[in-house]
C-alpha positions as CSV (number, residue, x, y, z in Angstrom):
1,M,-6.2,-22.0,5.9
2,S,-7.7,-22.8,9.3
3,T,-8.6,-20.2,11.9
4,A,-5.7,-21.5,14.0
5,D,-3.3,-21.2,11.1
6,A,-4.5,-17.7,10.4
7,A,-4.2,-16.7,14.1
8,G,-0.7,-18.2,14.2
9,R,0.3,-16.3,11.1
10,S,-1.2,-13.1,12.5
11,E,0.8,-13.5,15.8
12,L,3.9,-14.3,13.8
13,A,3.4,-11.2,11.7
14,E,3.0,-9.0,14.8
15,R,6.2,-10.5,16.3
16,L,8.1,-10.0,13.1
17,A,6.9,-6.5,12.7
18,F,8.0,-5.7,16.2
19,V,11.5,-7.3,15.7
20,A,12.0,-5.5,12.3
21,G,10.9,-2.2,13.9
22,S,13.3,-2.7,16.8
23,I,16.2,-3.5,14.5
24,N,15.4,-0.4,12.4
25,R,15.3,1.8,15.5
26,R,18.6,0.3,16.8
27,L,20.2,1.0,13.4
28,R,18.9,4.5,13.2
29,P,21.5,6.8,11.7
30,P,22.9,9.8,13.6
31,A,20.9,13.0,13.2
32,D,23.3,14.5,10.6
33,A,23.3,11.3,8.5
34,L,21.0,10.4,5.6
35,T,17.5,9.3,6.6
36,H,16.2,5.8,5.9
37,V,14.0,7.4,3.2
38,A,17.0,9.1,1.5
39,L,19.0,5.9,1.7
40,S,16.1,3.9,0.2
41,A,15.9,6.3,-2.7
42,L,19.6,6.0,-3.3
43,A,19.4,2.3,-3.2
44,S,16.5,2.3,-5.7
45,I,18.5,4.5,-8.1
46,D,21.5,2.2,-7.7
47,R,19.3,-0.8,-8.4
48,V,17.4,0.6,-11.5
49,G,20.0,3.0,-12.8
50,E,18.9,6.4,-14.1
51,V,15.2,7.0,-13.3
52,R,12.6,9.7,-13.8
53,P,11.5,11.4,-10.6
54,G,7.9,10.2,-11.0
55,E,9.0,6.6,-11.3
56,L,11.3,6.9,-8.3
57,A,8.3,8.3,-6.3
58,R,6.3,5.3,-7.4
59,I,9.0,2.8,-6.4
60,E,9.5,4.5,-3.0
61,G,5.8,5.0,-2.4
62,I,6.3,8.7,-1.9
63,A,4.0,11.5,-3.2
64,A,5.5,13.6,-6.0
65,P,6.0,16.8,-3.9
66,G,7.9,14.8,-1.3
67,M,10.1,13.1,-3.9
68,T,10.8,16.5,-5.4
69,R,12.1,17.8,-2.0
70,L,14.1,14.6,-1.5
71,I,15.8,14.8,-4.9
72,A,16.6,18.5,-4.3
73,D,18.2,17.5,-0.9
74,L,20.1,14.7,-2.4
75,E,21.3,16.8,-5.3
76,G,22.3,19.6,-2.9
77,R,24.4,17.1,-1.1
78,G,26.0,16.1,-4.4
79,L,24.7,12.5,-4.1
80,V,22.5,12.5,-7.3
81,S,22.5,14.5,-10.5
82,R,19.9,15.4,-13.0
83,A,20.1,15.1,-16.8
84,A,17.6,15.8,-19.5
85,D,15.6,12.7,-20.6
86,P,16.6,12.1,-24.2
87,D,13.2,10.4,-24.8
88,D,11.2,13.2,-23.2
89,G,12.6,16.7,-23.1
90,R,10.1,17.7,-20.5
91,S,11.4,15.1,-18.0
92,Q,14.7,14.5,-16.2
93,L,16.6,11.5,-15.3
94,I,18.1,11.1,-11.8
95,R,21.3,9.2,-11.4
96,L,23.8,8.5,-8.6
97,T,27.0,10.4,-8.5
98,E,30.3,8.9,-7.2
99,P,29.7,10.5,-3.8
100,G,26.2,9.1,-3.8
101,T,27.5,5.6,-4.6
102,A,30.1,6.0,-1.8
103,A,27.5,7.3,0.7
104,L,25.2,4.3,-0.1
105,A,28.1,1.9,0.4
106,E,29.1,3.5,3.7
107,A,25.5,3.4,5.0
108,R,25.1,-0.3,3.9
109,A,28.3,-1.2,5.7
110,A,27.2,0.6,8.8
111,R,23.8,-1.1,8.8
112,A,25.5,-4.5,8.1
113,A,27.8,-3.9,11.1
114,G,24.9,-3.1,13.3
115,V,23.0,-6.2,12.2
116,A,26.2,-8.3,12.7
117,A,26.4,-7.1,16.3
118,I,22.8,-8.3,16.8
119,L,23.6,-11.6,15.1
120,H,26.6,-12.0,17.4
121,E,24.1,-12.6,20.2
122,V,22.5,-15.5,18.3
123,P,24.0,-18.9,19.2
124,P,26.1,-20.3,16.4
125,E,23.8,-23.4,16.2
126,D,20.8,-21.1,15.4
127,L,22.4,-19.0,12.6
128,A,21.4,-21.5,9.9
129,A,17.7,-21.0,11.0
130,V,18.1,-17.2,10.7
131,E,19.8,-17.6,7.3
132,R,16.9,-19.8,6.1
133,A,14.3,-17.3,7.4
134,V,16.1,-14.4,5.7
135,A,16.2,-16.4,2.4
136,L,12.5,-17.1,2.6
137,L,11.6,-13.5,3.4
138,E,13.8,-12.3,0.5
139,H,12.0,-14.6,-1.8
140,A,8.6,-13.4,-0.5
141,L,9.6,-9.8,-1.1
142,L,10.7,-10.6,-4.6
143,V,7.5,-12.2,-5.6
144,S,5.3,-9.6,-3.9
145,T,7.1,-6.5,-5.2
146,P,6.7,-5.3,-8.8
147,A,10.0,-5.0,-10.6
148,P,11.1,-1.4,-11.1
149,T,11.4,-0.2,-14.7
150,R,14.6,1.2,-16.0
151,A,14.4,4.6,-17.6
152,S,16.0,5.3,-21.1
């Protein structure tokens, strides 16, 4: 890769990081709603199914004490439940509850509505370019992120 290509990628990375951050801030949930971290954890549990707390901490990139507090908060809200791990009696498995699944669906719908409002400002003739960029980024995320392991 030439220096010009590297500089162009670096500038594009800065612009994309700014845009992604701006979108995230615009979609920030109300103060009494679940945080992005909590929603991310719920989404990970939804994706992998029941999971040990340590594995969830690894997936989310959170230190174990922080994950312990987060799980306790989610459990206190009735969004997750704990069960003994049948393969390791010293460990627990975390799973979504029905209210947890509903809360995740509501949050996803609210975020999608917020993004739809932003996309409404994109001219119709440019939406195909946005769709292609999203598909490319989704692919890049898939190849660069290790697949989570399913407990049990």
